[in-house]
N, CA, C and O atoms as a GROMACS GRO file, in nm:
protein
  560
    1MET      N    1   0.180   0.862   0.438
    1MET     CA    2   0.154   0.977   0.538
    1MET      C    3   0.097   1.090   0.448
    1MET      O    4   0.128   1.099   0.330
    2LYS      N    5   0.013   1.174   0.509
    2LYS     CA    6  -0.042   1.277   0.451
    2LYS      C    7   0.066   1.404   0.421
    2LYS      O    8   0.182   1.412   0.461
    3THR      N    9   0.012   1.473   0.361
    3THR     CA   10   0.109   1.597   0.314
    3THR      C   11   0.119   1.690   0.424
    3THR      O   12   0.222   1.756   0.429
    4SER      N   13   0.032   1.708   0.514
    4SER     CA   14   0.035   1.828   0.581
    4SER      C   15   0.125   1.828   0.692
    4SER      O   16   0.180   1.937   0.711
    5PRO      N   17   0.162   1.721   0.785
    5PRO     CA   18   0.276   1.693   0.856
    5PRO      C   19   0.402   1.742   0.792
    5PRO      O   20   0.474   1.825   0.847
    6HIS      N   21   0.428   1.690   0.675
    6HIS     CA   22   0.561   1.746   0.595
    6HIS      C   23   0.561   1.872   0.568
    6HIS      O   24   0.663   1.939   0.583
    7LEU      N   25   0.451   1.922   0.524
    7LEU     CA   26   0.444   2.092   0.479
    7LEU      C   27   0.478   2.164   0.614
    7LEU      O   28   0.577   2.238   0.616
    8ILE      N   29   0.390   2.145   0.746
    8ILE     CA   30   0.417   2.214   0.863
    8ILE      C   31   0.555   2.189   0.918
    8ILE      O   32   0.612   2.287   0.966
    9ALA      N   33   0.611   2.082   0.919
    9ALA     CA   34   0.742   2.060   0.968
    9ALA      C   35   0.838   2.123   0.889
    9ALA      O   36   0.934   2.175   0.945
   10SER      N   37   0.826   2.128   0.733
   10SER     CA   38   0.910   2.197   0.647
   10SER      C   39   0.902   2.345   0.662
   10SER      O   40   1.009   2.405   0.668
   11ILE      N   41   0.805   2.404   0.668
   11ILE     CA   42   0.797   2.554   0.692
   11ILE      C   43   0.840   2.604   0.826
   11ILE      O   44   0.888   2.716   0.840
   12ILE      N   45   0.822   2.523   0.922
   12ILE     CA   46   0.891   2.553   1.054
   12ILE      C   47   1.040   2.578   1.050
   12ILE      O   48   1.101   2.678   1.089
   13LEU      N   49   1.092   2.455   0.989
   13LEU     CA   50   1.239   2.416   0.981
   13LEU      C   51   1.276   2.557   0.884
   13LEU      O   52   1.350   2.640   0.935
   14ALA      N   53   1.227   2.580   0.753
   14ALA     CA   54   1.270   2.688   0.664
   14ALA      C   55   1.267   2.810   0.741
   14ALA      O   56   1.369   2.879   0.743
   15ALA      N   57   1.168   2.845   0.803
   15ALA     CA   58   1.161   2.968   0.887
   15ALA      C   59   1.263   2.989   0.983
   15ALA      O   60   1.314   3.100   0.995
   16ALA      N   61   1.308   2.869   1.069
   16ALA     CA   62   1.404   2.863   1.146
   16ALA      C   63   1.547   2.896   1.084
   16ALA      O   64   1.629   2.970   1.137
   17LEU      N   65   1.563   2.832   0.965
   17LEU     CA   66   1.680   2.848   0.901
   17LEU      C   67   1.704   2.964   0.797
   17LEU      O   68   1.813   2.987   0.745
   18TYR      N   69   1.592   3.031   0.774
   18TYR     CA   70   1.580   3.141   0.688
   18TYR      C   71   1.703   3.263   0.726
   18TYR      O   72   1.769   3.314   0.636
   19PRO      N   73   1.718   3.293   0.840
   19PRO     CA   74   1.839   3.364   0.872
   19PRO      C   75   1.971   3.344   0.805
   19PRO      O   76   2.043   3.430   0.753
   20VAL      N   77   1.993   3.204   0.816
   20VAL     CA   78   2.116   3.133   0.753
   20VAL      C   79   2.133   3.129   0.618
   20VAL      O   80   2.238   3.162   0.562
   21PHE      N   81   2.021   3.084   0.555
   21PHE     CA   82   2.020   3.046   0.402
   21PHE      C   83   1.937   3.123   0.319
   21PHE      O   84   1.930   3.100   0.198
   22ARG      N   85   1.872   3.216   0.375
   22ARG     CA   86   1.792   3.313   0.287
   22ARG      C   87   1.691   3.238   0.201
   22ARG      O   88   1.620   3.149   0.249
   23TRP      N   89   1.687   3.270   0.088
   23TRP     CA   90   1.582   3.220   0.000
   23TRP      C   91   1.602   3.073  -0.054
   23TRP      O   92   1.513   3.015  -0.115
   24LYS      N   93   1.707   3.026  -0.031
   24LYS     CA   94   1.755   2.885  -0.028
   24LYS      C   95   1.670   2.790   0.028
   24LYS      O   96   1.655   2.674  -0.010
   25VAL      N   97   1.612   2.849   0.127
   25VAL     CA   98   1.535   2.751   0.216
   25VAL      C   99   1.404   2.672   0.146
   25VAL      O  100   1.342   2.573   0.186
   26VAL      N  101   1.389   2.750   0.035
   26VAL     CA  102   1.284   2.686  -0.046
   26VAL      C  103   1.332   2.526  -0.076
   26VAL      O  104   1.246   2.441  -0.099
   27LEU      N  105   1.461   2.496  -0.075
   27LEU     CA  106   1.491   2.360  -0.097
   27LEU      C  107   1.455   2.271   0.004
   27LEU      O  108   1.439   2.150  -0.015
   28ILE      N  109   1.440   2.336   0.124
   28ILE     CA  110   1.403   2.259   0.250
   28ILE      C  111   1.243   2.214   0.223
   28ILE      O  112   1.203   2.107   0.267
   29LEU      N  113   1.171   2.287   0.163
   29LEU     CA  114   1.029   2.259   0.117
   29LEU      C  115   1.050   2.141   0.006
   29LEU      O  116   0.986   2.036   0.006
   30VAL      N  117   1.138   2.171  -0.076
   30VAL     CA  118   1.147   2.058  -0.190
   30VAL      C  119   1.181   1.921  -0.146
   30VAL      O  120   1.130   1.821  -0.196
   31GLY      N  121   1.277   1.919  -0.040
   31GLY     CA  122   1.316   1.814   0.021
   31GLY      C  123   1.225   1.747   0.131
   31GLY      O  124   1.229   1.628   0.163
   32GLY      N  125   1.148   1.836   0.179
   32GLY     CA  126   1.053   1.787   0.290
   32GLY      C  127   0.917   1.762   0.230
   32GLY      O  128   0.845   1.683   0.290
   33VAL      N  129   0.870   1.819   0.114
   33VAL     CA  130   0.740   1.800   0.085
   33VAL      C  131   0.725   1.754  -0.070
   33VAL      O  132   0.654   1.659  -0.103
   34LEU      N  133   0.793   1.823  -0.154
   34LEU     CA  134   0.809   1.785  -0.280
   34LEU      C  135   0.852   1.654  -0.339
   34LEU      O  136   0.829   1.614  -0.453
   35ILE      N  137   0.916   1.597  -0.248
   35ILE     CA  138   0.976   1.465  -0.285
   35ILE      C  139   0.881   1.356  -0.313
   35ILE      O  140   0.894   1.267  -0.396
   36ASP      N  141   0.776   1.379  -0.227
   36ASP     CA  142   0.666   1.273  -0.272
   36ASP      C  143   0.602   1.259  -0.391
   36ASP      O  144   0.502   1.188  -0.408
   37ILE      N  145   0.661   1.329  -0.482
   37ILE     CA  146   0.599   1.337  -0.623
   37ILE      C  147   0.624   1.195  -0.658
   37ILE      O  148   0.547   1.142  -0.739
   38ASP      N  149   0.725   1.122  -0.605
   38ASP     CA  150   0.740   0.969  -0.649
   38ASP      C  151   0.637   0.878  -0.622
   38ASP      O  152   0.620   0.777  -0.689
   39HIS      N  153   0.560   0.914  -0.514
   39HIS     CA  154   0.423   0.843  -0.514
   39HIS      C  155   0.338   0.837  -0.620
   39HIS      O  156   0.273   0.740  -0.660
   40TYR      N  157   0.344   0.974  -0.671
   40TYR     CA  158   0.249   0.979  -0.803
   40TYR      C  159   0.331   0.915  -0.930
   40TYR      O  160   0.265   0.868  -1.022
   41PHE      N  161   0.447   0.912  -0.935
   41PHE     CA  162   0.525   0.831  -1.035
   41PHE      C  163   0.492   0.695  -1.031
   41PHE      O  164   0.469   0.632  -1.134
   42TRP      N  165   0.487   0.637  -0.901
   42TRP     CA  166   0.450   0.493  -0.866
   42TRP      C  167   0.314   0.468  -0.911
   42TRP      O  168   0.289   0.365  -0.975
   43TYR      N  169   0.229   0.546  -0.886
   43TYR     CA  170   0.090   0.537  -0.892
   43TYR      C  171   0.046   0.538  -1.061
   43TYR      O  172  -0.048   0.470  -1.101
   44ILE      N  173   0.121   0.616  -1.144
   44ILE     CA  174   0.119   0.616  -1.262
   44ILE      C  175   0.168   0.475  -1.332
   44ILE      O  176   0.106   0.406  -1.413
   45TYR      N  177   0.290   0.455  -1.282
   45TYR     CA  178   0.351   0.337  -1.309
   45TYR      C  179   0.261   0.195  -1.294
   45TYR      O  180   0.252   0.112  -1.384
   46LYS      N  181   0.202   0.184  -1.173
   46LYS     CA  182   0.112   0.081  -1.150
   46LYS      C  183  -0.024   0.064  -1.210
   46LYS      O  184  -0.063  -0.045  -1.252
   47TYR      N  185  -0.096   0.174  -1.215
   47TYR     CA  186  -0.223   0.202  -1.252
   47TYR      C  187  -0.238   0.240  -1.364
   47TYR      O  188  -0.348   0.212  -1.413
   48LYS      N  189  -0.167   0.296  -1.425
   48LYS     CA  190  -0.152   0.365  -1.571
   48LYS      C  191  -0.279   0.490  -1.564
   48LYS      O  192  -0.356   0.508  -1.658
   49LYS      N  193  -0.281   0.551  -1.468
   49LYS     CA  194  -0.374   0.674  -1.444
   49LYS      C  195  -0.310   0.774  -1.409
   49LYS      O  196  -0.216   0.754  -1.332
   50PHE      N  197  -0.337   0.900  -1.448
   50PHE     CA  198  -0.277   1.042  -1.399
   50PHE      C  199  -0.352   1.118  -1.307
   50PHE      O  200  -0.310   1.225  -1.265
   51GLY      N  201  -0.454   1.073  -1.276
   51GLY     CA  202  -0.521   1.178  -1.150
   51GLY      C  203  -0.470   1.183  -1.039
   51GLY      O  204  -0.459   1.085  -0.966
   52LEU      N  205  -0.428   1.304  -1.009
   52LEU     CA  206  -0.329   1.339  -0.899
   52LEU      C  207  -0.409   1.337  -0.771
   52LEU      O  208  -0.356   1.305  -0.665
   53PHE      N  209  -0.542   1.373  -0.780
   53PHE     CA  210  -0.636   1.369  -0.654
   53PHE      C  211  -0.666   1.233  -0.622
   53PHE      O  212  -0.683   1.204  -0.503
   54SER      N  213  -0.674   1.147  -0.710
   54SER     CA  214  -0.722   1.006  -0.718
   54SER      C  215  -0.606   0.914  -0.657
   54SER      O  216  -0.633   0.814  -0.591
   55CYS      N  217  -0.475   0.956  -0.685
   55CYS     CA  218  -0.369   0.911  -0.636
   55CYS      C  219  -0.336   0.955  -0.488
   55CYS      O  220  -0.260   0.879  -0.427
   56TYR      N  221  -0.370   1.037  -0.441
   56TYR     CA  222  -0.368   1.101  -0.325
   56TYR      C  223  -0.466   1.025  -0.228
   56TYR      O  224  -0.433   0.993  -0.114
   57LYS      N  225  -0.607   0.996  -0.289
   57LYS     CA  226  -0.690   0.938  -0.228
   57LYS      C  227  -0.649   0.801  -0.204
   57LYS      O  228  -0.669   0.744  -0.096
   58HIS      N  229  -0.591   0.746  -0.307
   58HIS     CA  230  -0.563   0.594  -0.282
   58HIS      C  231  -0.428   0.572  -0.214
   58HIS      O  232  -0.395   0.459  -0.178
   59LEU      N  233  -0.360   0.665  -0.198
   59LEU     CA  234  -0.237   0.636  -0.124
   59LEU      C  235  -0.259   0.677   0.034
   59LEU      O  236  -0.180   0.646   0.123
   60THR      N  237  -0.374   0.749   0.053
   60THR     CA  238  -0.409   0.782   0.218
   60THR      C  239  -0.547   0.702   0.249
   60THR      O  240  -0.541   0.609   0.328
   61VAL      N  241  -0.652   0.730   0.198
   61VAL     CA  242  -0.759   0.678   0.232
   61VAL      C  243  -0.779   0.512   0.218
   61VAL      O  244  -0.796   0.432   0.310
   62GLU      N  245  -0.773   0.492   0.103
   62GLU     CA  246  -0.791   0.357   0.050
   62GLU      C  247  -0.677   0.250   0.079
   62GLU      O  248  -0.696   0.129   0.095
   63ALA      N  249  -0.558   0.313   0.082
   63ALA     CA  250  -0.460   0.211   0.123
   63ALA      C  251  -0.450   0.185   0.272
   63ALA      O  252  -0.395   0.082   0.312
   64GLU      N  253  -0.503   0.275   0.357
   64GLU     CA  254  -0.514   0.247   0.487
   64GLU      C  255  -0.646   0.141   0.529
   64GLU      O  256  -0.650   0.061   0.623
   65LYS      N  257  -0.737   0.164   0.441
   65LYS     CA  258  -0.857   0.060   0.470
   65LYS      C  259  -0.838  -0.080   0.422
   65LYS      O  260  -0.910  -0.171   0.462
   66ASN      N  261  -0.736  -0.100   0.331
   66ASN     CA  262  -0.702  -0.246   0.283
   66ASN      C  263  -0.567  -0.268   0.341
   66ASN      O  264  -0.487  -0.336   0.276
   67ASN      N  265  -0.530  -0.215   0.463
   67ASN     CA  266  -0.390  -0.233   0.547
   67ASN      C  267  -0.280  -0.220   0.456
   67ASN      O  268  -0.188  -0.300   0.470
   68TRP      N  269  -0.272  -0.131   0.365
   68TRP     CA  270  -0.156  -0.096   0.284
   68TRP      C  271  -0.105  -0.204   0.176
   68TRP      O  272   0.005  -0.193   0.122
   69LYS      N  273  -0.197  -0.313   0.147
   69LYS     CA  274  -0.161  -0.419   0.066
   69LYS      C  275  -0.126  -0.373  -0.068
   69LYS      O  276  -0.041  -0.432  -0.135
   70ASP      N  277  -0.192  -0.265  -0.114
   70ASP     CA  278  -0.138  -0.223  -0.265
   70ASP      C  279  -0.011  -0.161  -0.272
   70ASP      O  280   0.047  -0.143  -0.379
   71VAL      N  281   0.040  -0.122  -0.146
   71VAL     CA  282   0.154  -0.026  -0.149
   71VAL      C  283   0.268  -0.121  -0.110
   71VAL      O  284   0.384  -0.080  -0.122
   72ILE      N  285   0.247  -0.239  -0.065
   72ILE     CA  286   0.362  -0.320   0.007
   72ILE      C  287   0.473  -0.349  -0.125
   72ILE      O  288   0.438  -0.413  -0.224
   73GLY      N  289   0.570  -0.308  -0.112
   73GLY     CA  290   0.681  -0.326  -0.204
   73GLY      C  291   0.706  -0.237  -0.318
   73GLY      O  292   0.786  -0.248  -0.412
   74ALA      N  293   0.603  -0.127  -0.282
   74ALA     CA  294   0.623  -0.008  -0.392
   74ALA      C  295   0.750   0.046  -0.379
   74ALA      O  296   0.816   0.048  -0.275
   75LEU      N  297   0.788   0.098  -0.505
   75LEU     CA  298   0.921   0.168  -0.498
   75LEU      C  299   0.901   0.328  -0.522
   75LEU      O  300   0.872   0.382  -0.628
   76PHE      N  301   0.925   0.391  -0.392
   76PHE     CA  302   0.930   0.553  -0.416
   76PHE      C  303   1.069   0.574  -0.440
   76PHE      O  304   1.150   0.550  -0.350
   77ILE      N  305   1.111   0.620  -0.559
   77ILE     CA  306   1.258   0.659  -0.577
   77ILE      C  307   1.325   0.750  -0.494
   77ILE      O  308   1.442   0.734  -0.459
   78PHE      N  309   1.252   0.850  -0.460
   78PHE     CA  310   1.324   0.952  -0.375
   78PHE      C  311   1.310   0.918  -0.224
   78PHE      O  312   1.326   1.006  -0.139
   79HIS      N  313   1.281   0.796  -0.193
   79HIS     CA  314   1.267   0.750  -0.060
   79HIS      C  315   1.352   0.636  -0.057
   79HIS      O  316   1.333   0.558   0.037
   80THR      N  317   1.445   0.608  -0.141
   80THR     CA  318   1.549   0.505  -0.136
   80THR      C  319   1.700   0.522  -0.086
   80THR      O  320   1.753   0.632  -0.097
   81ILE      N  321   1.764   0.422  -0.037
   81ILE     CA  322   1.880   0.460   0.029
   81ILE      C  323   1.976   0.513  -0.084
   81ILE      O  324   2.057   0.602  -0.059
   82GLU      N  325   1.967   0.458  -0.204
   82GLU     CA  326   2.060   0.526  -0.315
   82GLU      C  327   2.032   0.670  -0.328
   82GLU      O  328   2.129   0.745  -0.328
   83PHE      N  329   1.905   0.723  -0.341
   83PHE     CA  330   1.901   0.874  -0.370
   83PHE      C  331   1.935   0.934  -0.229
   83PHE      O  332   1.971   1.051  -0.234
   84LEU      N  333   1.932   0.887  -0.125
   84LEU     CA  334   1.995   0.954   0.002
   84LEU      C  335   2.134   0.974  -0.013
   84LEU      O  336   2.190   1.082   0.006
   85LEU      N  337   2.187   0.875  -0.046
   85LEU     CA  338   2.344   0.856  -0.045
   85LEU      C  339   2.386   0.948  -0.149
   85LEU      O  340   2.481   1.018  -0.116
   86ILE      N  341   2.335   0.971  -0.285
   86ILE     CA  342   2.347   1.070  -0.378
   86ILE      C  343   2.348   1.204  -0.322
   86ILE      O  344   2.440   1.284  -0.343
   87ILE      N  345   2.235   1.233  -0.245
   87ILE     CA  346   2.235   1.374  -0.172
   87ILE      C  347   2.324   1.396  -0.069
   87ILE      O  348   2.359   1.512  -0.048
   88VAL      N  349   2.370   1.296   0.007
   88VAL     CA  350   2.470   1.310   0.110
   88VAL      C  351   2.600   1.339   0.031
   88VAL      O  352   2.678   1.429   0.061
   89VAL      N  353   2.612   1.268  -0.055
   89VAL     CA  354   2.777   1.295  -0.121
   89VAL      C  355   2.766   1.440  -0.184
   89VAL      O  356   2.863   1.515  -0.176
   90ALA      N  357   2.650   1.481  -0.245
   90ALA     CA  358   2.658   1.602  -0.322
   90ALA      C  359   2.658   1.703  -0.207
   90ALA      O  360   2.710   1.813  -0.223
   91SER      N  361   2.604   1.668  -0.092
   91SER     CA  362   2.595   1.793   0.020
   91SER      C  363   2.740   1.832   0.054
   91SER      O  364   2.764   1.945   0.095
   92PHE      N  365   2.839   1.740   0.037
   92PHE     CA  366   2.967   1.773   0.069
   92PHE      C  367   3.042   1.897  -0.025
   92PHE      O  368   3.133   1.972   0.011
   93TYR      N  369   2.985   1.893  -0.132
   93TYR     CA  370   3.031   1.964  -0.285
   93TYR      C  371   2.917   2.106  -0.284
   93TYR      O  372   2.957   2.213  -0.329
   94SER      N  373   2.799   2.094  -0.239
   94SER     CA  374   2.713   2.194  -0.267
   94SER      C  375   2.621   2.246  -0.157
   94SER      O  376   2.559   2.160  -0.094
   95GLU      N  377   2.604   2.369  -0.127
   95GLU     CA  378   2.520   2.409  -0.018
   95GLU      C  379   2.389   2.381  -0.065
   95GLU      O  380   2.308   2.352   0.024
   96TYR      N  381   2.354   2.382  -0.159
   96TYR     CA  382   2.196   2.352  -0.244
   96TYR      C  383   2.180   2.224  -0.199
   96TYR      O  384   2.077   2.204  -0.134
   97ALA      N  385   2.255   2.130  -0.216
   97ALA     CA  386   2.255   1.970  -0.176
   97ALA      C  387   2.229   1.956  -0.040
   97ALA      O  388   2.148   1.874   0.003
   98LEU      N  389   2.309   2.048   0.045
   98LEU     CA  390   2.313   2.038   0.203
   98LEU      C  391   2.159   2.084   0.260
   98LEU      O  392   2.110   2.032   0.360
   99ILE      N  393   2.098   2.180   0.188
   99ILE     CA  394   1.986   2.254   0.238
   99ILE      C  395   1.876   2.129   0.194
   99ILE      O  396   1.788   2.096   0.274
  100LEU      N  397   1.886   2.071   0.077
  100LEU     CA  398   1.803   1.991   0.030
  100LEU      C  399   1.793   1.870   0.133
  100LEU      O  400   1.684   1.832   0.177
  101LEU      N  401   1.911   1.814   0.168
  101LEU     CA  402   1.945   1.705   0.264
  101LEU      C  403   1.868   1.733   0.390
  101LEU      O  404   1.807   1.640   0.443
  102ILE      N  405   1.866   1.851   0.442
  102ILE     CA  406   1.813   1.896   0.578
  102ILE      C  407   1.656   1.870   0.537
  102ILE      O  408   1.602   1.781   0.602
  103GLY      N  409   1.597   1.918   0.463
  103GLY     CA  410   1.447   1.893   0.420
  103GLY      C  411   1.430   1.739   0.407
  103GLY      O  412   1.329   1.689   0.456
  104LEU      N  413   1.520   1.662   0.348
  104LEU     CA  414   1.479   1.518   0.337
  104LEU      C  415   1.498   1.460   0.453
  104LEU      O  416   1.426   1.367   0.487
  105SER      N  417   1.595   1.504   0.530
  105SER     CA  418   1.614   1.426   0.673
  105SER      C  419   1.482   1.439   0.756
  105SER      O  420   1.441   1.340   0.818
  106VAL      N  421   1.417   1.551   0.759
  106VAL     CA  422   1.301   1.570   0.836
  106VAL      C  423   1.181   1.497   0.765
  106VAL      O  424   1.091   1.445   0.831
  107HIS      N  425   1.183   1.495   0.647
  107HIS     CA  426   1.096   1.384   0.565
  107HIS      C  427   1.097   1.267   0.588
  107HIS      O  428   0.992   1.206   0.605
  108TYR      N  429   1.217   1.210   0.593
  108TYR     CA  430   1.244   1.081   0.635
  108TYR      C  431   1.211   1.040   0.769
  108TYR      O  432   1.161   0.930   0.791
  109LEU      N  433   1.235   1.120   0.854
  109LEU     CA  434   1.223   1.112   1.003
  109LEU      C  435   1.058   1.088   1.029
  109LEU      O  436   1.015   0.987   1.084
  110LEU      N  437   0.975   1.196   0.982
  110LEU     CA  438   0.839   1.177   0.988
  110LEU      C  439   0.792   1.050   0.916
  110LEU      O  440   0.706   0.983   0.972
  111ASP      N  441   0.841   1.011   0.799
  111ASP     CA  442   0.796   0.889   0.751
  111ASP      C  443   0.826   0.762   0.836
  111ASP      O  444   0.748   0.667   0.846
  112PHE      N  445   0.947   0.770   0.896
  112PHE     CA  446   0.980   0.674   0.980
  112PHE      C  447   0.901   0.646   1.098
  112PHE      O  448   0.871   0.533   1.139
  113ILE      N  449   0.865   0.771   1.158
  113ILE     CA  450   0.771   0.777   1.292
  113ILE      C  451   0.634   0.716   1.231
  113ILE      O  452   0.568   0.631   1.291
  114TRP      N  453   0.598   0.772   1.102
  114TRP     CA  454   0.465   0.719   1.066
  114TRP      C  455   0.460   0.552   1.041
  114TRP      O  456   0.368   0.480   1.080
  115HIS      N  457   0.568   0.510   0.975
  115HIS     CA  458   0.559   0.366   0.952
  115HIS      C  459   0.566   0.297   1.091
  115HIS      O  460   0.511   0.187   1.103
  116CYS      N  461   0.623   0.350   1.190
  116CYS     CA  462   0.627   0.264   1.335
  116CYS      C  463   0.493   0.271   1.397
  116CYS      O  464   0.452   0.185   1.476
  117TYR      N  465   0.424   0.376   1.360
  117TYR     CA  466   0.289   0.389   1.442
  117TYR      C  467   0.146   0.359   1.373
  117TYR      O  468   0.045   0.329   1.436
  118LEU      N  469   0.154   0.372   1.224
  118LEU     CA  470   0.019   0.337   1.164
  118LEU      C  471   0.050   0.193   1.101
  118LEU      O  472   0.006   0.094   1.159
  119PRO      N  473   0.111   0.183   1.006
  119PRO     CA  474   0.113   0.040   0.964
  119PRO      C  475   0.213  -0.067   1.033
  119PRO      O  476   0.228  -0.183   0.994
  120LYS      N  477   0.280  -0.006   1.142
  120LYS     CA  478   0.386  -0.082   1.217
  120LYS      C  479   0.455  -0.168   1.143
  120LYS      O  480   0.478  -0.279   1.191
  121ARG      N  481   0.492  -0.142   1.040
  121ARG     CA  482   0.597  -0.204   0.956
  121ARG      C  483   0.643  -0.135   0.831
  121ARG      O  484   0.576  -0.041   0.789
  122MET      N  485   0.755  -0.176   0.765
  122MET     CA  486   0.805  -0.106   0.664
  122MET      C  487   0.718  -0.159   0.553
  122MET      O  488   0.710  -0.281   0.538
  123ILE      N  489   0.648  -0.069   0.468
  123ILE     CA  490   0.575  -0.139   0.360
  123ILE      C  491   0.613  -0.094   0.220
  123ILE      O  492   0.552  -0.143   0.126
  124THR      N  493   0.724   0.008   0.196
  124THR     CA  494   0.771   0.035   0.093
  124THR      C  495   0.920  -0.030   0.075
  124THR      O  496   0.983  -0.081   0.167
  125ASN      N  497   0.960  -0.020  -0.045
  125ASN     CA  498   1.099  -0.086  -0.070
  125ASN      C  499   1.203   0.000  -0.039
  125ASN      O  500   1.201   0.099  -0.113
  126PRO      N  501   1.295   0.001   0.042
  126PRO     CA  502   1.392   0.109   0.068
  126PRO      C  503   1.507   0.126  -0.029
  126PRO      O  504   1.582   0.223  -0.020
  127SER      N  505   1.522   0.031  -0.122
  127SER     CA  506   1.637   0.041  -0.208
  127SER      C  507   1.598  -0.003  -0.362
  127SER      O  508   1.529  -0.103  -0.385
  128ILE      N  509   1.647   0.076  -0.455
  128ILE     CA  510   1.631   0.037  -0.600
  128ILE      C  511   1.670  -0.083  -0.637
  128ILE      O  512   1.600  -0.155  -0.709
  129ILE      N  513   1.806  -0.121  -0.583
  129ILE     CA  514   1.866  -0.248  -0.618
  129ILE      C  515   1.775  -0.362  -0.554
  129ILE      O  516   1.731  -0.453  -0.624
  130SER      N  517   1.751  -0.352  -0.435
  130SER     CA  518   1.664  -0.469  -0.364
  130SER      C  519   1.534  -0.465  -0.440
  130SER      O  520   1.485  -0.577  -0.456
  131TRP      N  521   1.466  -0.366  -0.492
  131TRP     CA  522   1.334  -0.374  -0.576
  131TRP      C  523   1.372  -0.459  -0.724
  131TRP      O  524   1.297  -0.544  -0.772
  132ILE      N  525   1.470  -0.428  -0.767
  132ILE     CA  526   1.501  -0.476  -0.904
  132ILE      C  527   1.527  -0.626  -0.881
  132ILE      O  528   1.477  -0.709  -0.957
  133LEU      N  529   1.594  -0.655  -0.792
  133LEU     CA  530   1.629  -0.798  -0.760
  133LEU      C  531   1.513  -0.883  -0.716
  133LEU      O  532   1.501  -1.002  -0.744
  134LYS      N  533   1.436  -0.818  -0.650
  134LYS     CA  534   1.292  -0.884  -0.593
  134LYS      C  535   1.217  -0.917  -0.724
  134LYS      O  536   1.172  -1.029  -0.746
  135ASN      N  537   1.206  -0.802  -0.821
  135ASN     CA  538   1.094  -0.834  -0.938
  135ASN      C  539   1.181  -0.952  -1.032
  135ASN      O  540   1.120  -1.039  -1.094
  136ILE      N  541   1.320  -0.944  -1.033
  136ILE     CA  542   1.391  -1.054  -1.115
  136ILE      C  543   1.346  -1.191  -1.066
  136ILE      O  544   1.304  -1.284  -1.136
  137ILE      N  545   1.362  -1.187  -0.933
  137ILE     CA  546   1.343  -1.323  -0.873
  137ILE      C  547   1.216  -1.374  -0.884
  137ILE      O  548   1.204  -1.495  -0.904
  138GLN      N  549   1.105  -1.294  -0.873
  138GLN     CA  550   0.952  -1.313  -0.882
  138GLN      C  551   0.922  -1.341  -1.029
  138GLN      O  552   0.821  -1.403  -1.062
  139LYS      N  553   1.011  -1.295  -1.117
  139LYS     CA  554   0.970  -1.342  -1.248
  139LYS      C  555   1.026  -1.482  -1.316
  139LYS      O  556   0.989  -1.538  -1.419
  140VAL      N  557   1.125  -1.518  -1.225
  140VAL     CA  558   1.204  -1.646  -1.261
  140VAL      C  559   1.108  -1.769  -1.211
  140VAL      O  560   1.143  -1.885  -1.227
   0.00000   0.00000   0.00000
């Protein structure tokens, strides 16, 4: 999914919650937009390239052209169940984690909607454990 829908939704949510959380709403932007840095980490891991703009082009334009075949099974660590569980648990103890969780929730919702309508399937791996097990099994 392109960055702009995440950015717009996160800005609107941050503006709405600003009276409650003040400057801490920056964490909504972190959870809503900046967690996509894991796409870049995956791109570096897979292609051994560091171009941020080439990564963005690959994951938006080129991936759609080839029906997301290069992205199937990718592990975006901040988009996993394990990461979500860590943030959920932390949100019971920290207001900062709670605000981050709000941003993450919007991000995950937008990603879910995107997966339903564009690729029409789950193309990335939702679990670190599952990804590790699949890679171990494939190597055997």
